[in-house]
C-alpha positions, 0 to 999 in steps of 0.5 A, a space after each residue: 565520571 558524570 553519567 550521560 543523560 539523554 538530550 532533547 534531540 535524542 528524545 525527539 529522534 526517538 519519538 520521531 522513529 516511534 511515530 514513524 513506525 506507528 504510522 507505517 503500521 497504520 498505513 499497512 492496516 489501511 492497505 489490507 482493509 482496502 484490498 479486502 474490500 475491493 479485491 474480490 467483490 463477490 456476487 451471491 451466485 456466479 455461474 460459469 458454464 463449460 461449453 461442450 463441442 458445438 458441431 458434428 451432432 446427428 440423431 441420437 447423439 448426447 450433448 452434455 452441458 455442465 456449469 460450475 456454480 459459486 455460492 456465497 455463504 448462506 446460499 444453496 441450490 434449489 434441487 427442485 429447479 433441476 430440469 425434468 426429463 422430457 422434450 425441449 424445443 422439439 429437437 432435444 430431450 432431457 435424459 438426465 440432470 445432476 447437481 453436486 456441491 462442496 462446502 468451503 472453509 469460509 462458509 461458501 460453496 462450489 457446485 457442479 451442474 450437469 445436464 444431458 440432452 439427446 438429439 431426437 430429430 434429424 434435420 434435412 440439412 446441416 443447420 444450427 439448433 438452440 437448446 433453450 435457457 434453463 432457469 435455476 433457483 437458489 435459496 438463502 437470505 434472499 431467494 434468487 433466480 439465475 439463468 443458464 444461457 442458451 446453447 447453439 450447436 450444429 447438427 447434420 442429417 444422417 449419412 445415407 452413404 450417398 455422395 452429397 453435392 451442393 453443400 453450403 460453404 463452410 461458415 467462419 469460426 465463431 468468435 472466442 468467448 471473451 473473458 470479463 476483465 473489468 473487475 480485474 482492471 478496476 482492482 489494478 487501477 485502485 491498487 496502483 493508485 493506492 501504491 502511488 499515494 503510499 509512495 508519496 506519503 512515505 517521501 513526504 514523511 521522510 522529508 518532514 522527519 529529516 527536516 524536523 531532525 535538523 531543526 531540532 538539533 542543539 546548534 541549529 536551534 542556537 543558530 536561530 537564537 543568536 541571529 536575533 541576539 547578536 544585533 543587540 550586543 551593546 553591553 556585557 549583559 547582552 553578550 552574556 545573553 548571546 552566550 547562553 544559547 550556545 552554552 545550552 547547545 553544548 549542555 544538550 549535546 553533552 547530556 550534562 552541564 559542560 564547563 571549560 575543564 570538561 571541553 577536552 574530554 567532550 571533544 575527544 568523545 565526539 572526535 571533533 577536528 582540531 580547529 573546532 576544538 580550538 574554537 570551542 576552548 576559546 569560546 569558553 575562555 571568553 565566556 569565563 571572562 564575561 561571567 566571572 571577571 571584571 574587565 576594564 573599559 578598554 578590554 570590555 570594548 575589545 571583547 564586545 567587538 570580537 565576541 559576536 563574530 566568534 560566536 557566529 563562527 563557532 555555532 556555524 562550525 558546530 552546526 555543520 559538524 552535528 549535521 554530519 554526525 550520526 546521533 
């Protein structure tokens, strides 16, 4: 029994699958690179303050202001920039300040800054008092200076036990601190755009792959060849030229040189319909007459008149069959 060799269509299909897998890996690596570049744009230093209670203070009360500081790799907080103990803005005194830091695996760090202010004067009426901003210094590849913003609180005079009248109306609540969403929104827009581009690329790749597979199948190629040759069928030689693309398609499909004696086994292996088997056998019989028998002039004329239609019908039928057949 002849060993079945890989056909050209099988090799093309294998190459297309490997190329498609390689392109998938390439797109995945590009996606990871894109996300790593734009997903988390980090500044060298970030400061996020935790606001204390902003109302209800009286003489002697302590306001603890704290902030979390994010430090990129290579940057450190300058302990010398901690505020010194002493008066601030006439109303407050710095009683204590502390900074602690924890290193992370990637070389960056997270620090916590804590500053205790004490209210040292008593206002005559309820009023708003502002703790001034604090300048913080950081050492690293570039020495940086950042600022802990000012903080405004409400302070009241000491309660003497007397009933007070004529107090001002309650003020509306201060607006909530908004969360910065610009970077997150830009990231989502970039990811959506990238996902759309990947989806379009996948659809185009699948369509191109499917179209190239169809065009590269043996009988699809034979169909293009016979459309050019069937118009020139005026002799036995031109009929032989018309039969050659069809024989080539049968050889590529079988994986070996196919003759009429092997047609029943070939059709049985492919589970072809009975009508297609009869058309195939009739073609091989006619081809034997063309290549190996001398025909009379009358028989040759009849053969040449019927052969183009026979070939066209056969190739169209096999083209439909191989389009439905899985490789």
